[in-house]
C-alpha positions in Angstrom: 0.0 0.0 0.0 1.3 3.4 -0.9 0.3 6.6 0.9 0.9 10.0 -0.5 0.2 13.5 0.8 1.0 17.0 -0.2 4.5 18.1 1.0 4.4 20.9 3.5 6.8 23.8 3.1 7.1 27.4 4.2 6.1 30.3 2.1 9.7 31.2 1.5 10.5 27.6 0.4 7.5 27.6 -2.0 8.8 30.7 -3.7 12.3 29.4 -3.8 11.2 26.1 -5.3 9.0 27.8 -8.0 11.9 30.1 -8.9 14.4 27.2 -9.1 12.0 25.3 -11.4 11.7 28.3 -13.7 15.5 28.7 -13.8 15.9 25.0 -14.7 13.3 25.4 -17.5 10.9 22.9 -15.8 8.0 25.3 -15.7 7.2 28.8 -17.0 6.7 31.9 -14.8 2.9 31.7 -15.1 2.9 28.1 -13.8 5.3 29.1 -11.0 2.9 31.8 -9.8 0.0 29.3 -9.8 2.1 27.0 -7.6 2.3 29.6 -4.8 -0.6 29.8 -2.4 -1.6 33.5 -2.2 -2.8 33.2 1.4 0.7 32.2 2.5 2.2 35.3 1.0 1.2 37.1 4.1 4.5 35.8 5.5 6.5 38.3 3.4 4.6 41.2 5.0 6.0 40.6 8.5 9.5 41.3 9.8 11.9 38.4 10.1 15.2 37.6 11.7 18.2 38.0 9.3 19.5 34.4 9.1 23.0 35.8 8.3 23.1 38.1 11.4 25.3 37.1 14.3 23.1 36.1 17.2 23.1 34.2 20.5 20.2 31.7 20.8 18.7 31.8 24.3 15.9 29.4 23.7 13.6 27.9 21.1 9.9 27.6 20.9 6.8 27.6 18.7 5.8 30.7 16.8 2.3 31.9 17.4 2.3 34.1 14.3 4.5 34.9 11.3 7.3 37.4 11.7 9.7 38.5 14.4 9.8 41.3 17.0 12.6 43.1 18.9 12.3 45.4 21.8 12.8 46.0 25.5 11.7 43.1 27.7 8.9 43.9 30.2 7.3 41.4 32.5 4.2 43.3 33.6 1.3 44.5 31.4 0.9 47.7 33.5 4.6 48.5 32.9 4.2 47.9 29.1 1.2 50.2 29.0 3.0 52.9 31.0 6.1 52.8 28.9 4.2 53.0 25.6 2.2 56.0 27.0 5.5 57.7 27.9 7.1 57.0 24.5 4.8 55.7 21.8 7.8 54.8 19.6 9.3 52.3 22.1 9.2 48.7 21.2 8.4 46.2 23.9 8.3 42.4 24.3 5.8 41.4 27.0 7.1 38.3 28.7 4.6 36.2 30.7 4.3 32.6 31.9 1.0 32.7 29.9 -1.4 35.4 28.9 -4.9 36.0 30.2 -7.6 38.4 29.4 -6.3 40.6 32.3 -3.1 41.2 30.2 -4.8 42.6 27.1 -3.7 46.2 27.8 -0.1 45.1 28.0 -0.5 42.9 24.9 -1.9 45.8 23.0 1.1 48.0 24.0 3.7 45.3 23.1 5.4 44.8 19.8 5.8 41.1 20.6 4.7 38.6 23.2 6.7 35.7 24.6 5.1 33.1 26.8 6.4 30.0 28.5 3.2 28.1 28.0 0.9 27.9 25.0 1.5 27.4 21.3 0.2 28.0 17.9 -3.5 28.6 17.2 -5.2 28.7 13.8 
């Protein structure tokens, strides 16, 4: 018995594969565009981490959304809200064990949110 399924890949990989196939003459540009899921192109609208940048990895986890964020770390939603009121241009990362409805004001103020518990939602 043989089982097959569609291979899963990132949006970036889908574009790279389509471009490579055009470069190799396997498909034309029109076919390449048809092979890329338009809904996944949202990925390219979010900031990402430069893969060539020098960095120190402190931990790994599951992303809850596409993109990346940088900023000053704050541990309290009230502090996040106060800092953003004092300087609307400041970028903050709200760090919590997990978020609750009580944290919404801090979440709204933050550029990014990092939690110990939780994971991806769809």
